[in-house]
N, C-alpha and C positions, 0 to 999 in steps of 0.2 A: 548505517543505520535504518532499522527496521520498523516503516508504518504501524505492520500488525501486531508489532511486539507493543509499540508507544499505545494500540487501539486497547490493547487487554490491561497495560500498567494506568489509563486512566479510567479503566473502571474496576480497580481493583474493590474487594472489600471495602468499607468504609471509605470511600471515594464519594466525593460531591457527585461526580457523573451515575454514579452507582445509587447512588440515592434519587437522583431525580429519575432514572430508565425507574426503578422500582415504582416510584411515587406516581410516574405519571402514564406506563403502562399496565403495574399491578405486582403483584409478589409474586405471581404465575413467572414472574423474567428471570426470578432467582434460584438456584438450585438452594436443597438443605442446608448446606455448608455456606450458605448466603453469597455465593457468586455466579457471577452473571451466569442466566441459562441461556448459550447465543444461538441453542438451536431455534428457543423460542421465541426470543427476542429475534431472530433470522425472520421467521416465520412471519411475525406479526408484521415488521415494515414493507418485506417485500410484497406482500400483499395491498399494501396502503401505503400511495403513494404521499400525500401526507403525514404521516406517520414515520416514513423513511426521514423524510425533509425537516419532520421534526427533530431527531435525532443526530442528522448531520449536524445544526446548527448547535445541538449540544455538543457532538463532540469535537465537532472536527477545529475548532479553534483552542479545545486541552491538546489535542493530539499534535496539530503544530506547536504547540509550544514546548511541549513536553521533545519535539524532534530539534527544535530550534536551537535546545539545549546542550542535545546532544552535540549536536554537529557543533557548536561553538567549543565544547569539551575534546572534539577530534584534535588531536596530534601527530596525524599521519599524512605523509603526502598530499595526499585527495580523500574525500570521504564520500561513501557510496552512499545516497538513501532509499531503500528499496519503498516505492510505494504503488500497491493497486492502483490509490487514486492519484497522484500525482501529478497530473495534466487537470483533472477534473478540479482541484483543488488549489488551496493559494501556495501549496507547497511546492509549486514550482518558480513559483520569487524565492527560493531557497538553494534554487542549485544555480551551476553555470551551464552544464551540458544535461542533457536529455537523452540515456540507453534506455533504448526500447527491446526487449525480451519476446519478437515477435511469436506465435506459433499460431497454427489455422486453428478456428473456431472450434472445430469438433474437438482438435489438439485438449482444446484448453478445457471443452465440456468435459471429456474422456478424463484427464490427470485429475482435474477440480474434484469429481464425481467419485473414481478411486480413492481420493489424498480425503477428505471431507465425508465419505460418506454420504452426498446429497443426492437426491433426483437430480436427472438430468433436466427436468422439465423447471426447476430450483435456481440452479447453476444459468440457466437461458434468460431468467427473472432480474438474476442479478447483473447479467452480463448488458442484459439491456438498459441497468441503471449507468453505465456505464458507458466512453467514448467509444466512439465509433472506432475499432482496429487501421483503417483508411486513414483515420483522423490522426491519431497515435503514432501513425506511421511516420505524417505529416510531418508532425510537429519535432521530431527525433531526429535529434543531431549525430548518433549512431546505432546503428540498429543489429542485433545477434538474433538469426536465427535458430529456433532451437526446436525443431522439429522433428531431427533427428536424435541420434544418444547422447549420451553424457561425455565421451569423448570425443564426438563431432566439436563441444563447444571449445574443448582445451584450447585448441590456436588462436578460434580468436577471440575466448578472454583473455590470453596473454598478450596477443595485439594490441588489442583494449589500454592495457592495464602497463605498457609499454608508453602509447600514447600520454596516456589520463598523465603517467610520472615527468615527459616532457614539457606536459601542459602548466603540471603543476609548479617546474622549475620555473618555466619559461614567466608563469606569472608571480613567483615567488622574486626572480630574478628582476622584473620591472618594478615590483612594489621595493623594493632597496637602492631601487636606483632613483 
């Protein structure tokens, strides 16, 4: 389950959340096709903490509900919830283990800037609203270092996959006995 997908789903055109956003922030937060203008909204909420908190109070419950429904329908031995705010929100209550895929702050800034075409200052402002890297690492059950290449992730991911399959099998066996 991907919390970013959930965040997009709950603000699709025609949803109550999108209507509330447009009413609160104005029509300049909508694109000509009626979709959310994420860049415009991002600029507003990361320049104004009160507005960011208002938006979080609106969206986090809807995102949490979407994620909970998706997790409940999972049929695999285990499910992964990918969420940038997993530990900052009540989403952490939906999981059994926390895996942190860790990168240095500079790598995070570089990758996010390249991916989203945002200025490093805006990425830093977003990061400042998130849990500190050191605290995220402290709260993790498992950590993968992602400062290297994509190929460097293969073995750690395979190893964790085997671990998670074993944990899921043990949990299933305990529930049936």
